[in-house]
N, C-alpha and C positions, 0 to 999 in steps of 0.2 A: 536448564534455563527456563524461566517462566515468562509469560507475557508481560509481567511487571518489570522484568529485567531487560534493559534496552539492548544488550548484546551487540550485534552487528550495527544496529541503528545508532549506537553511541559513536561509532567511527565516523559517521556523517553528520554528527551534531543533532540527531533527532531523538526524542524520547520514545519509549515503547508506546505503541498504540493502545488506546483504551478499547476494550472489546467486551461485548455481551450479547448473547442470544443471536448470533449470526450477523452482527453489525459491529463495525469498528470505526474509530476516528483517531486521527493524528494531526496535531498542529505543530508546525516547525517553522522557525525563522531561518530563512536562507540569506547568505551573505556572499561576499566575493569568493569564498572558498568553493562555492557551489556553481559558479558560472563557467560557461564555455568561452572560447576566444571571441565570440560575437557579443559577449556581455549579458547573455540571458541564462536562465537556469539550465544546467546541463541535462540533456535528455536521459542520461543514465541515472542521474539523481532522481528525476521524476519517476522513472521506471522502478527504481529501488523503493521509493516511497509507496507506490501503489501495490507492489508485490508484498512488501512488509505488512501493509495495512490489510490487504485482502487475506493474507495468511493468518493474521490475528482473528479476523472475522470468521474464517473457516474453522480454526481451532476452537473458537468459542461455541461453535455449534456441532462439534465433531465427537461429543461424548468421550473425550479423553484420547481419541485417536490422533496420531501424528498426521500431518499433511505436508505434501511436497508439490510445488508448482510443476505441472506437466506441460502447460501451454500458457503463454502470456501474450496478449495483443494490446498494444498501447497506441492510442490515437492522440497525437499532439495537435491541439486546437489553436493555441496561441502561445507566444513566448512568455515565460515568467521572468520576474525581476527580483532583486533583493527585497525581502520583506516576508510577511507571514503567508504560509501556504496551509490550507486546510484540506486534508485527505479524508474522504469517507468511503466506506466499503460495505457491501451487503451481499450475503449469500443469496443467490437466486434460485438454484436448483440443487438438490442433493440426491445422488444416486447411491447405489450400494458401495461402489468403489471410487466414484468421482464426484466432485462438487464444483459447481460453476458459481463464480463470484464476479461482481462488477464494482468498479471504483471510479471516483472522480477526484480531481484536484482543482481547487478554486483559489483564486487570489483576488482580493478586493471585490468579491462578489461575481467574478467572471471565471468561467470554466477554462482551464488550461489543458486538461488531459481527461480522456475517458479511457478506461481499461476494462478488459474482459479476460478472465483467466479460468483455467481448469486446474483443479488440485486433485492429486491422487491421495486417497485416504489409506494410510499405511497400517492401520490396526494398532493394537496395544503392544 
């Protein structure tokens, strides 16, 4: 599977993130399928979106190395609603075996989520 192949993302109705030079972006329209019983975007959906987008950012800067999430911290700032979400991610630090990446989710110009993750670089 390549970053242009949506793979798992297709199961949640999202395209594959666009990624280049350690940065990635994903836009997805969420609807009733993505809501929790309170009527807001499910936290698991938001965590999946940041993890997927950060993974694409890391792979775009990893010189062909595979990467796996080893730690993910998600801070939920406000609830999301049906509509367009914009997810952005950027590699912050790269070590020999680990890479740190940050991501944000915005809706209507307001931040919904801030995330920080560490990815293990698995080699070729």
